N, C-alpha and C positions, 0 to 999 in steps of 0.2 A: 807831751812825752814821747818820744819814742821808744818803741816796745824792746828794737832791740836794745837799748840801753839797760832798759828795766833789768834784765835779763845780767848786765853787767854787775851794775846795782848789788842782785841777786847772792851774784857771786860773791861778790865781799863780804856781805853780809855772813854769808858760811865759812869762811875765812876767819871770820873775828877779825875784820876790820872796822876800829871807831870811827877813823877820819878818814873822810873823802879831798882830793886834794881838789883846787878851784877849776882844773883842767876836767876831772871825773865830774865834776856837778854838771859844770857846763857841756858836757856830752849827754848828759842825761837828757838834758832839757832840750838839746839842738842848739845852742845859745851860744854865742862869744865868751871868752871870759871875762873882757870890758864889760858885758853887760849884768854881769856877777856883780865885778864890782860897782858899778852904776847903782843896780841892787840894794847894795850893801851900803851904799852913802845914802840914799833915799829912804831906807824903809829901814828902822830904828829898831825892830825885831830884829833882823838878821845882821848878829854880829858874833861871825866864826871866829874861833881862836887862832892865835899866830903863833907860829913856832919861832925857836930863835933866828931865825934866816928872814923871818918876815912874812915866811910863805902863809896862806891860809887853811883851815882845819876846818873843816865842815863836819858834823856831828849830825845824827839821823835825822834830828830835831832839827836843824837847820836846814839841812835837805827837804825839810818837810815845811819849811818858812818859803824857802824857794819856789817850790811847787804851788803852793798858793799864791803866791806873787806870778809867776806863769801864767797860773789860769786867770788869775784875776786879768793882767795885761794879756797876756797872748790871745785864751780863750775867748775870756767874755769880752775884748776891747775895750777894760776902764782906763780912765788915764792915768799918770800918776798920785796926782792929786782924789782920784776916787776910789784908787787902790788902797790909799794910805787910811783915808777916812772907812771904808767895806772893813780894812784889817783892825783896827781899831775900835768898831765896835760890832763886830761879828767875827773875828779871828776865831775863837774855839768850834763854831759854826761850820767855819772852812776846813780847821784842821780835821774834825769829825768824817765831813766828807772826804777829804783826801786822805784818810786812815783806810775809808770804805772801799773808795777805787782802788787801794793800792793791794788792801785783801782781796777785791772782787777779781783783779789780774792776777794774786799770785796763784788763788785759785781756780782761774779759767787755765793759766799755763799748766797746771796741777791736771788739769783733767782733759786737758788737749794732749798734755804727754801720755796720761794715763789712757787714754785711748788710742793712741797710736802703738802703744805697746801690745794691748790687747790684739789691735789687729793684725800686729807680727806674731804673736802666739797664737793667733786663729790661721792664719796664713800658713803658719810651720808646721800645725798639725792637720790641716788639707794635705800637705805631701807626704 
């Protein structure tokens, strides 16, 4: 998952956005929208809502499914069949890990921002 795009997802959360477009989801993971559509076709767990125009509307949970699928296929190198089996047998384990990774990433970002802020304050006190 691209670190810069995680920031975009976090900004969306703070604005109260409940749904993400397929383009936003694709950007979060650095893949094409066609890849997201393919995963939707292949993985039964991934079923975003569609509006009247037929545009996909991904919830936070849908994004988490995409994240798990991304980890299995792109990071761990599973085949589609292997990823389907892994999801069927151990999705809750993968989901917990993804939530933990997201929490750790947010905490890391917070601590880096805090460190930067403290360094700036310390610098201004020296002058």
